[in-house]
C-alpha positions in Angstrom: 0.3 -8.1 5.2 3.8 -8.7 6.7 5.4 -8.8 3.2 3.7 -5.6 2.2 4.9 -3.9 5.4 8.5 -5.1 4.7 8.3 -3.9 1.1 7.0 -0.5 2.1 9.7 -0.1 4.8 12.5 -1.1 2.4 11.2 1.4 -0.2 11.1 4.0 2.5 14.7 3.3 3.5 15.9 3.3 -0.1 14.0 6.4 -1.3 14.8 8.6 1.6 18.5 7.7 1.7 21.3 10.0 0.8 22.5 8.0 -2.2 19.1 8.0 -3.8 18.8 11.7 -3.4 22.2 12.3 -4.9 21.2 10.3 -8.0 17.8 12.1 -8.2 19.3 15.5 -7.8 21.7 14.7 -10.6 18.9 13.7 -12.9 16.6 16.7 -12.2 18.4 18.9 -14.7 17.3 16.5 -17.5 13.6 17.0 -16.7 11.7 19.3 -19.1 8.4 20.3 -17.5 5.7 21.1 -19.9 4.3 24.6 -20.1 0.8 23.7 -19.3 -1.3 20.9 -17.7 -1.9 20.1 -14.1 -1.4 16.3 -14.6 2.1 16.9 -16.1 3.0 19.1 -13.2 1.9 16.5 -10.7 3.9 13.8 -12.6 7.0 16.0 -12.5 6.5 16.6 -8.7 6.3 12.9 -8.1 9.4 12.2 -10.1 11.4 14.9 -8.3 10.3 14.0 -4.7 9.5 10.2 -4.4 10.4 10.3 -0.7 7.2 12.3 0.1 5.1 9.8 -1.7 6.6 6.7 0.0 6.3 8.3 3.4 2.7 9.0 2.7 2.1 5.4 1.6 3.9 4.1 4.7 1.8 6.2 7.1 -1.4 5.3 5.3 -0.6 1.6 5.5 0.1 1.7 9.2 -2.9 3.8 9.9 -5.0 1.2 8.0 -3.4 -1.6 10.0 -4.1 0.2 13.2 -7.7 0.9 12.3 -8.2 -2.7 11.3 -6.8 -4.1 14.5 -8.8 -1.7 16.7 -12.1 -2.5 15.0 -11.9 -6.2 15.9 -13.7 -7.0 19.2 -11.5 -8.6 21.8 
């Protein structure tokens, strides 16, 4: 569990950092979103904003850890 927490925190630091955003914003103009299809639009949204996804994963992980620790009787 500790290694997973470390990995998620490192990903959070890297994907929300300024350098990563500079690279991603430079690559956005190469994306060609399809005209139709919800799944393709969701895929483009995840490629354009990975910081939102990693922050969601980090918060879900720590909420899961909190719920797991609180459910054990003392």
